[in-house]
FIDREN-639865 format. One record per atom (N, C-alpha, C): x, y, z; residue in three letters. Coordinates in steps of 0.05 Angstrom, whole numbers, plus 32768, in hexadecimal, padded with zeros to 4 digits. Layout:
BEGIN
XYZALA/...
! end
This chain:
BEGIN
7F6A7DD07F8DUNK/7F7E7DD27FA2UNK/7F827DF27FB0UNK/7F827E057F9EUNK/7F817E227FACUNK/7F687E237FBFUNK/7F507E1A7FBAUNK/7F3B7E1A7FC6UNK/7F3D7E127FE5UNK/7F457DF87FE4UNK/7F4C7DE97FFAUNK/7F617DF7800BUNK/7F787E028000UNK/7F8B7E10800DUNK/7F7E7E27801DUNK/7F6A7E348014UNK/7F5D7E4A801DUNK/7F517E49803CUNK/7F497E31803CUNK/7F3A7E2B8054UNK/7F4C7E328071UNK/7F667E2B806AUNK/7F787E2F8082UNK/7F887E488083UNK/7F807E5C8073UNK/7F927E758071UNK/7F897E838088UNK/7F9F7E8E8094UNK/7FA17EA080AEUNK/7F987E9280C7UNK/7F917E7580C8UNK/7F897E6580DEUNK/7FA07E5580EDUNK/7FB77E5980E2UNK/7FD17E4E80EFUNK/7FD77E5A8109UNK/7FE27E4C811CUNK/7FED7E618132UNK/80087E618136UNK/801A7E508127UNK/80377E558128UNK/803E7E6F8116UNK/80517E7D811FUNK/80577E958111UNK/80617E9180F6UNK/80737E7B80F1UNK/807A7E7380D9UNK/80657E6980C3UNK/80507E5D80CFUNK/803C7E5580BFUNK/802C7E6D80B9UNK/80277E7E80C8UNK/80187E9780C0UNK/80247EA880AEUNK/803F7EAC80B0UNK/804E7EBC809BUNK/804C7EAE8086UNK/804E7E948080UNK/80517E888069UNK/80367E88805AUNK/80217E838066UNK/80067E87805CUNK/7FFE7EA08055UNK/80047EB18067UNK/7FFB7ECE8066UNK/80047EDC804EUNK/80207EDB8048UNK/80337EEB8038UNK/80317EDF801EUNK/803A7EC58019UNK/80437EB88000UNK/80297EB97FEBUNK/80147EB37FF0UNK/7FFF7EB57FDCUNK/7FF77ECF7FD4UNK/7FF97EE17FE5UNK/7FE97EFC7FE2UNK/80027F107FD1UNK/801C7F0B7FD7UNK/802E7F187FCDUNK/80407F0F7FBAUNK/80397EF17FB3UNK/804B7EE57F9FUNK/80367ED17F8FUNK/802D7EBD7F9DUNK/801A7EAA7F89UNK/80027EB77F79UNK/7FF17EC27F8AUNK/7FDA7ECC7F7DUNK/7FDE7EE47F66UNK/7FEF7EF87F6EUNK/7FF67F0B7F57UNK/7FFF7F007F40UNK/80147EEB7F43UNK/801F7EE17F2BUNK/80097ED17F1AUNK/7FFA7EC27F23UNK/7FE57EB27F1DUNK/7FD37EC47F09UNK/7FCD7EDB7F17UNK/7FB67EEA7F10UNK/7FC17EFD7EF5UNK/7FDB7F057EF5UNK/7FE47F187EE4UNK/7FEC7F077EC9UNK/7FF17EE87ECCUNK/7FF07EDB7EB6UNK/7FD87ECF7EAAUNK/7FC77ED37EBBUNK/7FA77ECD7EAFUNK/7F9B7EE37EA0UNK/7FA77EFC7EA8UNK/7F9D7F167E99UNK/7FAE7F1C7E80UNK/7FC87F117E7EUNK/7FD87F1C7E65UNK/7FE97F057E5DUNK/7FF57F0E7E44UNK/800B7EFC7E36UNK/80267F0A7E35UNK/80397EFC7E30UNK/80537F087E2FUNK/80527F207E18UNK/80437F187E01UNK/803D7F2E7DEBUNK/80327F447DF4UNK/801D7F437E09UNK/80117F597E11UNK/80257F6D7E1EUNK/80337F627E2FUNK/804B7F717E41UNK/805E7F807E2FUNK/80657F767E1BUNK/80787F7F7E06UNK/806C7F997DF8UNK/804D7F937DF1UNK/80427FAA7DE3UNK/803D7FC17DF7UNK/803B7FBA7E11UNK/80327FD07E24UNK/804E7FE17E29UNK/80617FD67E24UNK/80817FE57E2EUNK/80807FFF7E1AUNK/80727FFB7E00UNK/8077800C7DEFUNK/8061801E7DE5UNK/804B80157DF4UNK/803180227DEAUNK/8028803A7DFDUNK/803480507DF7UNK/802D80687E08UNK/801780737E03UNK/800A806A7DEFUNK/7FEE80757DE6UNK/7FD880617DF2UNK/7FDE804E7E00UNK/7FD0803B7E10UNK/7FB680337E00UNK/7FBD80237DE7UNK/7FA780197DD7UNK/7FA47FFC7DDBUNK/7FB37FED7DEEUNK/7FAC7FD37DEDUNK/7FA77FC67E08UNK/7F947FBC7E0EUNK/7F8B7FAB7E22UNK/7F917FBD7E3FUNK/7F867FCF7E42UNK/7F8F7FE07E5AUNK/7F847FD47E76UNK/7F6D7FC67E77UNK/7F667FB97E92UNK/7F797FA27E97UNK/7F847F937E86UNK/7F967F7E7E87UNK/7FAE7F8D7E8FUNK/7FB47FA37E83UNK/7FD67FAF7E8CUNK/7FD17FB97EA9UNK/7FBA7FC17EB2UNK/7FB67FCA7ECFUNK/7FB97FB67EDEUNK/7FAD7F9E7EDBUNK/7FAB7F897EEBUNK/7FCC7F817EE8UNK/7FD97F7D7ED5UNK/7FF47F757ED7UNK/80057F867EE2UNK/80047F9F7EE4UNK/80147FB47EEEUNK/80117FAF7F0EUNK/7FF57FAF7F14UNK/7FF07FB17F33UNK/7FF97F937F41UNK/7FF87F7B7F2DUNK/80037F637F3CUNK/80207F667F3DUNK/80307F717F2AUNK/804C7F767F2EUNK/80527F847F44UNK/80407F977F4CUNK/804B7FAA7F61UNK/80477F987F7BUNK/80347F877F7CUNK/802D7F767F95UNK/80487F667F98UNK/80507F597F82UNK/80677F477F82UNK/80837F5B7F8CUNK/80857F6F7F83UNK/809C7F827F8BUNK/809C7F847FA9UNK/80837F887FB4UNK/807E7F877FCDUNK/80897F717FDCUNK/80817F587FD0UNK/808B7F407FDBUNK/80A57F377FDBUNK/80B07F407FC8UNK/80D17F3F7FC7UNK/80DC7F527FDEUNK/80D27F6B7FE2UNK/80DB7F787FFBUNK/80D67F6C8015UNK/80C07F5E8016UNK/80BA7F4F802DUNK/80D37F358033UNK/80D47F29801CUNK/80E77F10801CUNK/81047F1A8026UNK/810C7F36801CUNK/81257F3C8024UNK/81257F408041UNK/81117F4F804BUNK/810C7F578066UNK/810F7F3C807AUNK/81027F288071UNK/81017F0B8080UNK/81207F028080UNK/812F7F038067UNK/81437EF98063UNK/815E7F058073UNK/815B7F1D8072UNK/81737F2B807EUNK/816E7F37809BUNK/81577F4380A0UNK/81507F5080B9UNK/81527F3D80D1UNK/81477F2580CDUNK/81467F1180E0UNK/81617F0B80EDUNK/81767F1380E1UNK/81917F0C80EAUNK/81967F1E8105UNK/818A7F33810AUNK/818D7F458120UNK/81787F458133UNK/817D7F47814AUNK/816D7F4F8161UNK/81627F6D8161UNK/814B7F6F8171UNK/81417F898170UNK/81517F9B817EUNK/81657F948193UNK/817A7FA081A1UNK/818F7FAA8192UNK/819A7F96817FUNK/81AF7F9C8169UNK/81A67FB18155UNK/818D7FB18150UNK/81807FC28138UNK/817D7FE18140UNK/81817FE6815EUNK/817E7FFD816DUNK/819880078176UNK/81AC7FFD816DUNK/81C780088171UNK/81DB8005815CUNK/81F08019815AUNK/820580188148UNK/81FC800D8129UNK/82087FFF811FUNK/82057FF68103UNK/81E67FE88101UNK/81DF7FD88113UNK/81C87FCE8110UNK/81B17FE4810FUNK/81B47FFB811DUNK/81A080108116UNK/819D801980F9UNK/81B5801B80EDUNK/81B0802380CEUNK/81A3800E80BEUNK/81AA7FF180C3UNK/819E7FDC80B8UNK/817F7FDE80BDUNK/81787FE180D9UNK/81597FDF80DCUNK/814B7FF880CEUNK/8159801180CCUNK/8149802780C0UNK/81488024809FUNK/815D80158095UNK/815E800C8076UNK/81447FFD8076UNK/813E7FE58082UNK/81287FD2807EUNK/810D7FE78085UNK/810E7FF88099UNK/80F78005809FUNK/80ED80188087UNK/81028024807BUNK/80FA80348062UNK/80ED8025804FUNK/80FB80108047UNK/80F07FFB8035UNK/80D37FF2803DUNK/80CE7FEC8053UNK/80B37FDD805DUNK/809D7FF9805AUNK/80A7800E8062UNK/809280278061UNK/808E802B8045UNK/80A1802B8034UNK/809A80338018UNK/8089801D800BUNK/808B80068010UNK/807E7FED8008UNK/80617FF58010UNK/805D7FFB802AUNK/804480018034UNK/803680178021UNK/8045802D8020UNK/803B80438012UNK/8031803E7FF4UNK/803E802F7FE8UNK/803980287FCEUNK/802180167FCCUNK/802080047FDCUNK/80097FF27FDEUNK/7FF280017FE6UNK/7FEF80147FF9UNK/7FD980268001UNK/7FD280317FEAUNK/7FE080407FDAUNK/7FD980527FC1UNK/7FCC803E7FB1UNK/7FD780257FA9UNK/7FCB80187F96UNK/7FAE80087FA0UNK/7FAC80037FBAUNK/7F967FFC7FC4UNK/7F8080107FBEUNK/7F8480297FC9UNK/7F6F80407FC3UNK/7F6980457FA7UNK/7F7980427F96UNK/7F7680487F78UNK/7F62802E7F6EUNK/7F6B80137F73UNK/7F5C7FFE7F6BUNK/7F427FFC7F79UNK/7F3C80047F8FUNK/7F2180047F9EUNK/7F1080167F8AUNK/7F1880307F84UNK/7F0780417F72UNK/7F0580357F56UNK/7F1480287F4FUNK/7F0D80197F31UNK/7EFE80047F34UNK/7F017FF27F47UNK/7EED7FE07F4DUNK/7ECE7FE97F57UNK/7ED17FFE7F62UNK/7EB580097F6FUNK/7EA580127F59UNK/7EB280217F43UNK/7EA4802C7F2CUNK/7EA180187F15UNK/7EA97FFF7F16UNK/7EAB7FEC7F04UNK/7EB77FF77EE9UNK/7ECE7FFF7EE9UNK/7ED780117ED4UNK/7EDC80037EB9UNK/7EDC800B7EA4UNK/7EDF80007E88UNK/7EF880047E80UNK/7EFA7FFC7E66UNK/7F177FFE7E59UNK/7F1C801A7E50UNK/7F0880297E48UNK/7F1080487E47UNK/7F1780567E5FUNK/7F0F804E7E75UNK/7F17805A7E8EUNK/7F3180567E93UNK/7F3A80427E91UNK/7F5780397E93UNK/7F6A80467E81UNK/7F5F80447E66UNK/7F71804E7E52UNK/7F7580727E57UNK/7F5E807B7E60UNK/7F5F80967E64UNK/7F73809F7E7DUNK/7F75808E7E92UNK/7F87808F7EA7UNK/7FA380907E9DUNK/7FA9807A7E8EUNK/7FC280777E85UNK/7FCE808C7E76UNK/7FBA80977E62UNK/7FC280AE7E4FUNK/7FCB80C47E64UNK/7FBA80C97E78UNK/7FC080E27E88UNK/7FDB80DD7E94UNK/7FDD80C77EA1UNK/7FF580C37EB2UNK/801180C37E9DUNK/800B80BA7E84UNK/802380BD7E71UNK/802880D97E68UNK/801180E97E64UNK/801481027E60UNK/802381147E76UNK/8020810E7E8FUNK/802B811D7EA4UNK/804881127EA5UNK/804F80F87E9EUNK/806B80EC7EA2UNK/807980FD7E8AUNK/807080FD7E6FUNK/807D81067E5AUNK/807F81287E5FUNK/806A81347E67UNK/8070814D7E6BUNK/808281557E7EUNK/808481457E96UNK/8099814B7EAAUNK/80B181497EA4UNK/80B881347E96UNK/80D1812F7E8DUNK/80E081437E7AUNK/80CC814C7E67UNK/80D2815D7E55UNK/80D9817A7E62UNK/80C2817F7E74UNK/80C8819D7E7EUNK/80E3819F7E91UNK/80EB81857E9DUNK/810281887EAEUNK/8119818B7E9BUNK/8118817A7E85UNK/812D81807E6DUNK/8132819A7E63UNK/811A81A97E63UNK/811981C67E57UNK/812481D77E6DUNK/811E81CF7E85UNK/812781E37E9AUNK/814081DD7EA5UNK/814A81C47EA5UNK/816481C07EB0UNK/817A81BC7E9DUNK/817081B57E84UNK/818981B07E70UNK/818681C37E59UNK/817081D37E56UNK/816B81E37E40UNK/816781D57E27UNK/815A81C07E28UNK/815781AB7E12UNK/813B819F7E12UNK/812E81A07DFDUNK/811481937DF9UNK/811681747DEBUNK/810781647DF8UNK/8106814D7DF2UNK/80F381457DD6UNK/8101813F7DC6UNK/80EE813A7DA7UNK/80D581297DADUNK/80E281107DB3UNK/80CE80F87DB9UNK/80B880FF7DCDUNK/80C0810C7DE2UNK/80AB81157DFAUNK/8099812A7DEEUNK/809F813C7DE0UNK/809181527DD2UNK/808081477DC1UNK/808681327DAFUNK/807281257D9DUNK/805F81137DA8UNK/806781037DC0UNK/805580F77DD3UNK/804081037DDFUNK/8049811D7DEBUNK/8036812E7DF7UNK/802081347DE4UNK/8027813D7DCBUNK/801381487DB6UNK/800181307DB3UNK/800981157DAEUNK/7FFC80FC7DA4UNK/7FE880F87DBDUNK/7FF180F57DD8UNK/7FE180F27DECUNK/7FC881037DF0UNK/7FCC811C7DEBUNK/7FB9812F7DEBUNK/7FA5812B7DD6UNK/7FAA81277DC0UNK/7F9A811D7DA8UNK/7F8581057DB1UNK/7F9280F37DB8UNK/7F8580D97DC1UNK/7F7080E17DDAUNK/7F7C80EE7DF1UNK/7F6780F77E00UNK/7F4E81067DF9UNK/7F5481187DE2UNK/7F3F812A7DD8UNK/7F2C811A7DC8UNK/7F3280FF7DC4UNK/7F1D80EF7DB6UNK/7F1180DA7DC9UNK/7F1C80D87DE1UNK/7F1080C57DF2UNK/7F0080CD7E06UNK/7EE780C47E06UNK/7ECF80D07E16UNK/7ECD80BA7E32UNK/7ED180CB7E4CUNK/7ECB80BE7E63UNK/7EBD80CC7E76UNK/7EAE80C07E85UNK/7E9580D27E98UNK/7EA480D57EB5UNK/7EAC80EB7EBBUNK/7EB180F07EDBUNK/7EC680DD7EE4UNK/7EDB80DB7ED6UNK/7EEE80C97EE8UNK/7EF380D27F04UNK/7EF380BB7F13UNK/7EFC80C47F2DUNK/7F1780D07F35UNK/7F2980CB7F21UNK/7F4680D17F29UNK/7F4E80EC7F22UNK/7F3B80FB7F0FUNK/7F4081147F05UNK/7F37812B7F17UNK/7F4881437F18UNK/7F4481597F27UNK/7F3081687F16UNK/7F1B81757F24UNK/7F0681857F16UNK/7F14819E7F07UNK/7F0C81AB7EF2UNK/7F1481C17EE3UNK/7F3181C07EDEUNK/7F3D81AC7ED8UNK/7F5881AA7ECDUNK/7F5381A07EB1UNK/7F6981AB7E9DUNK/7F6381A57E82UNK/7F82819B7E7CUNK/7F8181837E6EUNK/7F9A81727E63UNK/7FA381817E4EUNK/7F9481967E43UNK/7FA181A77E29UNK/7FB281BB7E35UNK/7FB281C47E4BUNK/7FBC81DC7E57UNK/7FD881D17E65UNK/7FEE81DD7E5EUNK/800881D37E6AUNK/800681D87E89UNK/7FFE81ED7E93UNK/7FFB81F37EAAUNK/7FEC81E37EBFUNK/7FD981D37EB1UNK/7FC781C07EC0UNK/7FD381A37EC1UNK/7FE4819B7EB0UNK/7FE981837EACUNK/7FF481737ECBUNK/800381827ED9UNK/800E817A7EF1UNK/7FF681747F03UNK/7FE1817D7F00UNK/7FD081847F18UNK/7FB581727F0DUNK/7FB2815D7EF9UNK/7F9D81567EEDUNK/7F93813F7EFCUNK/7FA681307F0EUNK/7F9B81187F1FUNK/7F9681237F3DUNK/7F8581177F48UNK/7F81811C7F64UNK/7F99810F7F72UNK/7F9C811B7F8BUNK/7FB0810E7F9EUNK/7FA680F67FAFUNK/7FB980EA7FB4UNK/7FB280D07FC1UNK/7F9E80D77FDBUNK/7FA580EB7FE7UNK/7F9880F17FFFUNK/7F7880F77FF7UNK/7F7481057FE2UNK/7F5681087FDAUNK/7F4680EE7FD0UNK/7F5580DC7FC4UNK/7F4A80C47FBEUNK/7F4580B37FD6UNK/7F5680B57FE9UNK/7F5380AA8004UNK/7F3A80B1800FUNK/7F3980CA8013UNK/7F1F80D88021UNK/7F0780D28015UNK/7F0580CE7FF9UNK/7EF080C77FEDUNK/7EE880A87FEFUNK/7EFB809B7FF5UNK/7EF780807FF5UNK/7EEF80758015UNK/7EFB807D8025UNK/7EF88073803EUNK/7EDD8070804AUNK/7ECC80858047UNK/7EAE8085804DUNK/7E9E806A8046UNK/7EAA805F8031UNK/7E98804B801EUNK/7EA280308028UNK/7EB880308036UNK/7EC68016803AUNK/7EBB80058053UNK/7EBF7FEC8055UNK/7EB77FDC806EUNK/7EC57FEB8085UNK/7EB97FE280A0UNK/7EC47FEE80B8UNK/7EE57FDF80B8UNK/7EE87FC780B1UNK/7EFF7FB980B4UNK/7F167FC780A1UNK/7F0B7FCD808AUNK/7F1F7FD88078UNK/7F287FF3807FUNK/7F1280048087UNK/7F1A80208090UNK/7F2A802080A6UNK/7F2C800C80BAUNK/7F3D800E80D0UNK/7F59800880C3UNK/7F5A7FF480B5UNK/7F747FEF80A8UNK/7F8180058098UNK/7F7180118087UNK/7F7A80288075UNK/7F8380408088UNK/7F6F8044809CUNK/7F72805C80ACUNK/7F8F805880BEUNK/7F96804080C9UNK/7FAD803E80D6UNK/7FC4803D80C5UNK/7FC0803180ADUNK/7FD680318097UNK/7FDC804E808EUNK/7FCB805E808FUNK/7FCE80798082UNK/7FDF808A8099UNK/7FDE808380B3UNK/7FEE808D80C5UNK/8009808A80C3UNK/8013806C80BEUNK/802C806A80B3UNK/803380748099UNK/802380788086UNK/8028807E806EUNK/8031809F806CUNK/802380AD8081UNK/802780CA8085UNK/803F80CF808EUNK/804B80BA80A1UNK/806780C080ADUNK/807C80B88099UNK/807880A88085UNK/808E809C8075UNK/809E80B5806CUNK/809380C98060UNK/80A880DC8056UNK/80BA80E98069UNK/80B480ED8082UNK/80C080F78099UNK/80D880E3809DUNK/80D280CC809CUNK/80E780B480A2UNK/80FA80B2808CUNK/80F080B48076UNK/810480B6805EUNK/811380C9805AUNK/810780E1805FUNK/811780FB8058UNK/8123810B8070UNK/811C80FF808AUNK/8125810C80A1UNK/8146810680A8UNK/8156810F8095UNK/816F81078098UNK/817A811480B5UNK/8171812C80BAUNK/817C813880D5UNK/816A815180DEUNK/8169815180F3UNK/815E81668103UNK/813981648107UNK/8130815180F2UNK/8113815180F1UNK/8107813B810AUNK/80EE8139810CUNK/80E481288120UNK/80EF810D811AUNK/80EF80F6812CUNK/80F580E1812BUNK/80E180CD812FUNK/80D580C28116UNK/80BD80B18114UNK/80C48093810FUNK/80DE808E8113UNK/80EB8074810FUNK/80DF805D8123UNK/80E28045811BUNK/80D68031812CUNK/80EC80288141UNK/80E280178155UNK/80F3800F816CUNK/80F47FF1816AUNK/80DB7FE5816CUNK/80DB7FCB816CUNK/80D77FBF8151UNK/80F37FBB8142UNK/80F47FBC8127UNK/80E47FA1811CUNK/80EB7F8A8127UNK/80DB7F72811EUNK/80BF7F72811EUNK/80B17F7A8134UNK/80967F7D8132UNK/808B7F8E811DUNK/809B7FA48122UNK/808C7FBD8116UNK/80917FBC80F5UNK/80A57FB480EDUNK/80A87FAC80D0UNK/80987F9680C7UNK/80927F7F80DAUNK/80867F6E80CFUNK/80657F7980CCUNK/805E7F8C80E1UNK/80467F9980DEUNK/80417FA680C6UNK/80587FB680BBUNK/80557FC680A5UNK/80517FB2808DUNK/805E7F9B8089UNK/805A7F878073UNK/803F7F798075UNK/80347F75808FUNK/801B7F6B8095UNK/80037F7A808AUNK/80047F95808FUNK/7FF27FA88084UNK/7FF47FA38068UNK/800B7FA7805BUNK/800F7FA8803BUNK/80027F8F8031UNK/80067F78803FUNK/7FF87F608038UNK/7FDC7F5F8035UNK/7FD17F68804CUNK/7FB27F6E8051UNK/7FA57F7E8037UNK/7FB27F938032UNK/7FA97FA6801EUNK/7FAC7F9A8002UNK/7FC37F8C8001UNK/7FC97F7C7FE9UNK/7FB47F677FE0UNK/7FA97F5B7FF6UNK/7F927F447FF2UNK/7F797F547FE9UNK/7F747F6A7FF0UNK/7F5E7F767FE8UNK/7F617F857FCCUNK/7F7A7F8B7FC7UNK/7F817F937FA9UNK/7F7B7F827F95UNK/7F837F677F9EUNK/7F817F4D7F8EUNK/7F637F4D7F88UNK/7F507F4D7F9CUNK/7F337F4E7F99UNK/7F297F647F88UNK/7F357F7D7F89UNK/7F2C7F927F75UNK/7F357F8A7F59UNK/7F4A7F7D7F54UNK/7F557F777F3CUNK/7F447F617F2DUNK/7F367F507F3DUNK/7F267F3E7F33UNK/7F0C7F4A7F2BUNK/7F037F5D7F3DUNK/7EEC7F6D7F33UNK/7EEF7F7A7F19UNK/7F077F8B7F17UNK/7F0E7F9D7EFFUNK/7F117F887EE8UNK/7F1D7F737EEAUNK/7F207F607ED5UNK/7F107F487ED2UNK/7EF47F4D7EDEUNK/7EE37F3D7EDCUNK/7EDD7F2D7EC1UNK/7EDF7F3B7EABUNK/7EDD7F307E8FUNK/7EF77F2B7E7FUNK/7F0D7F2F7E8DUNK/7F297F2D7E81UNK/7F3B7F187E8FUNK/7F307F0A7EA3UNK/7F3D7EF77EB0UNK/7F2C7EDF7EACUNK/7F3A7EC97E9EUNK/7F2D7EB17E99UNK/7F337E9C7EADUNK/7F447E9C7EC2UNK/7F4A7E887ED2UNK/7F357E8C7EEDUNK/7F217E7D7EEEUNK/7F0D7E7F7F03UNK/7F177E727F1EUNK/7F2A7E637F1FUNK/7F3A7E597F37UNK/7F457E697F42UNK/7F537E7F7F36UNK/7F617E947F47UNK/7F517EA87F4FUNK/7F387EB07F3FUNK/7F237EC47F4BUNK/7F167EB97F60UNK/7F0E7E9D7F62UNK/7F037E917F79UNK/7F167E987F90UNK/7F327E8C7F8EUNK/7F447E8B7FA4UNK/7F467EA87FADUNK/7F497EBC7F9DUNK/7F4A7ED87FA5UNK/7F347EE47FB6UNK/7F1F7EE07FACUNK/7F047EE17FB7UNK/7EFF7ED77FD1UNK/7F0A7EC37FD7UNK/7F097EB27FEFUNK/7F1A7EBC8005UNK/7F2E7ECE8002UNK/7F407ED98015UNK/7F327EEB8029UNK/7F357EE98044UNK/7F2A7EF3805AUNK/7F3A7F058069UNK/7F407F1A805AUNK/7F567F2C8069UNK/7F4E7F4A806BUNK/7F387F4F807BUNK/7F317F6A8086UNK/7F407F748098UNK/7F4E7F6780A8UNK/7F617F6E80BDUNK/7F7B7F6480C1UNK/7F8C7F6B80D2UNK/7FA77F5F80D7UNK/7FA47F4480E3UNK/7FB77F3280E4UNK/7FB87F1880F1UNK/7FB47F22810FUNK/7FA97F0C811FUNK/7FA57F14813BUNK/7FBB7F1A8146UNK/7FD47F138144UNK/7FE87F1A8153UNK/7FF47F398150UNK/7FEA7F45813FUNK/7FE87F61813AUNK/7FD37F758144UNK/7FBC7F6A814AUNK/7FA67F738152UNK/7FA67F778175UNK/7F9E7F958179UNK/7F9D7F978197UNK/7F827FA0819CUNK/7F7A7F9181B6UNK/7F607F9581C3UNK/7F5C7F9D81DCUNK/7F457FA581EAUNK/7F427FAC8200UNK/7F497F948211UNK/7F5B7F958227UNK/7F667F84823AUNK/7F7E7F768233UNK/7F877F7C821AUNK/7FA57F738213UNK/7FBA7F848221UNK/7FD17F73822BUNK/7FE47F7D823AUNK/7FF97F8A8222UNK/80027FA28224UNK/80187FAA8214UNK/802E7FB98221UNK/80437FBE820FUNK/80577FCD8218UNK/805C7FE9820BUNK/80567FFC821EUNK/8054801B8211UNK/80738024820AUNK/8073802E81F1UNK/808B803881E5UNK/80A3802781EEUNK/809F800C81EFUNK/80B27FFA81F5UNK/80BE7FF98212UNK/80B280088223UNK/80BE800B823DUNK/80A880018256UNK/809080078256UNK/807F8005826AUNK/80687FF48265UNK/80667FE08277UNK/804D7FCD8271UNK/80347FDD827AUNK/80227FD5826CUNK/80037FE2826DUNK/7FF17FCB8264UNK/7FD77FD48269UNK/7FBE7FC6825EUNK/7FAE7FDB824FUNK/7FA67FCF8238UNK/7F907FE18229UNK/7F777FE08234UNK/7F687FF98239UNK/7F527FF78247UNK/7F3C80078239UNK/7F4280148223UNK/7F2F801D820CUNK/7F3C802581F4UNK/7F2A802081E2UNK/7F35802681C5UNK/7F1F803881B7UNK/7F2D805281A9UNK/7F1A8063819DUNK/7F258062817EUNK/7F11806D816FUNK/7F1680718151UNK/7F14808B8147UNK/7F2280928130UNK/7F1C80AF8126UNK/7F0880AB8112UNK/7F0180C18102UNK/7EED80BD80EFUNK/7EFA80AD80D5UNK/7F1480AC80D6UNK/7F24809980C2UNK/7F27807E80CAUNK/7F1E807680E2UNK/7F1E805D80F0UNK/7F3C805980F8UNK/7F4C806F80FDUNK/7F6680698109UNK/7F66806A8125UNK/7F6E80518132UNK/7F698047814FUNK/7F7C8058815FUNK/7F74805D817AUNK/7F878067818FUNK/7F7D805681A5UNK/7F94805181B9UNK/7F8D804081CEUNK/7F94804A81E9UNK/7F82804681FCUNK/7F8780568214UNK/7F92803B8223UNK/7FA680428239UNK/7FAF802C8245UNK/7FB280358266UNK/7FB2801E8274UNK/7FB580218293UNK/7FD08012829AUNK/7FE1801F82A7UNK/7FFD801882AAUNK/7FFC800582C4UNK/80097FF082BDUNK/80107FDA82D2UNK/80237FE082E6UNK/80387FED82DFUNK/80507FF282EFUNK/8053800F82F1UNK/8052801C830BUNK/80558038830EUNK/806C803E8322UNK/8080802F831FUNK/809680318334UNK/80A3804A8334UNK/80A880538347UNK/80B480708349UNK/80CE8072833BUNK/80DD805F8337UNK/80F98065832AUNK/80F68064830CUNK/80DD806082FEUNK/80DA806782E5UNK/80DD808282DAUNK/80ED808A82C5UNK/80EA80A382BCUNK/80D980A282A4UNK/80C280AB82AFUNK/80A980A4829EUNK/809280BA82A6UNK/808180C28294UNK/806A80D28299UNK/805280BF8295UNK/804780B982ABUNK/802D80A982ADUNK/801180B982A5UNK/801680D2829FUNK/800080DE8298UNK/7FF180DD827EUNK/800780D4826AUNK/7FFB80CE8250UNK/7FEB80B28252UNK/7FD680B08243UNK/7FC480998245UNK/7FC2808C822BUNK/7FBC809D8217UNK/7FB7809781FAUNK/7FCE809081E9UNK/7FD0807D81D7UNK/7FE3807981C5UNK/7FD9806B81ABUNK/7FE9806E8199UNK/7FE48061817CUNK/7FF18049817EUNK/7FE880348169UNK/7FF1801A8168UNK/800E80178169UNK/801A8028815BUNK/803980278156UNK/804B80288170UNK/803B8036817FUNK/804A803F819CUNK/8049802681AFUNK/8035801181A6UNK/80307FF981B9UNK/80397FE381ADUNK/80447FCF81BFUNK/804C7FB681BAUNK/803D7FA181C8UNK/802E7F9281BCUNK/801D7F7B81C6UNK/80307F6481D5UNK/80297F6281EDUNK/80387F4A81FFUNK/80237F3381FDUNK/80337F1D8202UNK/80267F048203UNK/80197F01821BUNK/80047EF68221UNK/7FF47EF0823BUNK/80017EDC8248UNK/
! end
């Protein structure tokens, strides 16, 4: 049943069909089947109290990643249910503007979390990581979490957390006995035994991204490169309460749908990486085959811009795309030729190059 359904994935023309077939399996159905194939209820209960990560760490990683995808799916469903009540015009004025920005923040955070998980899972799949690698990562993350919480309690409350102090000691003991070779996520020359190094043990997302991009396929590099542009703007949108640059959206429905579409494409690849990671831990071959059959290296056709496409520049002026250029990170920029240069437009026609978020695709 799953295999037959895959043949029609992404081939429907109606918007409602595309959305149903595109989002539901990737953000709901497949993650649910995959996590249930990799773990039992007793495993989940064990993981909740196992800060020394002694139990089924590959399965734990798969379970947590699938839940992250489903959380993104819930965010998408809220957007579909609530935001469609408003037109773009309503979302750019008065109370509607607040509603639009609320959903924009959530969609941007969803893409940010998914992009981080995508890069991390890509690395794990690339090196065919074993149980010890995952346990080592979890121990490092738990060490950082307990140390951070305990340090904050000491600094702000003049109080040391007894349990955290004990956990930090136990985790360090476990790390001392665990042998892993050159884990991709660790910063060189940092020592988990030194308090001053704990906050700096793990590589930044930017470092992991730069290491991964050159090894990705062209389609994925383009998707990740353009998604990172939106990723980089997210902090300014979230924290820009007043006075800062305004990176907020204008064409809310199209652009928020674009954010979720990017999340879903990255999520489909995360699912593929999880199948590789859990090759010997997932017993459901049907879900493995279904996930491996996904063809999602790029956005659905209605989100892709090509030479010759008619667009609306910054929501105001009609133009045609005449050239496309890519950076070394595969982030595209688009050169346009303006269709309308009437003298009454308050507009500078000297600018020719734009990024994708500044252009709205028009139907031919």
